[in-house]
Steps between C-alpha positions, in 0.01 A plus 500: 500500500225295354348686198147427620573668836676795329194538264257484793702761695488735201126460461426567868731803538306783659450804278581839647414848385609841627294803405809712453305816412364502861836413666613745769858372515463429873744204477279269704480223237868482409596524869257216588565269204818593313490162326207625295495883513760769440517875453519613140801738486345689211182611673529389864190280476468134587558241231524117491852371485605421147512122524130485594363764255275398214467670164769758578258687731662598835158479659400148406651165571483144618672388818593163639279367778788530740473883481122526518483550880744791505338657188157464664632665818631789291164526324314496831706781653523720191348826618329564164400140421645488151641145500283209381587134525293232330517136413 
């Protein structure tokens, strides 16, 4: 892959945040978009899959554009509206 393209993809990766404190563990997000979300076996709440997490925080990350549509769908149907996607 051309380094310029790889650099541009990194810059334009959508940022995603889960307010884990408000998560109800309904499973909607990880059922809708398992490429981005998963259940944390320690507390049963939603988290971002490890390869997309940033700063070691299970509730923040950056996802490739190819997963933005499914992540947005999960955010839109989350019953407590705790998922934010920007950029």
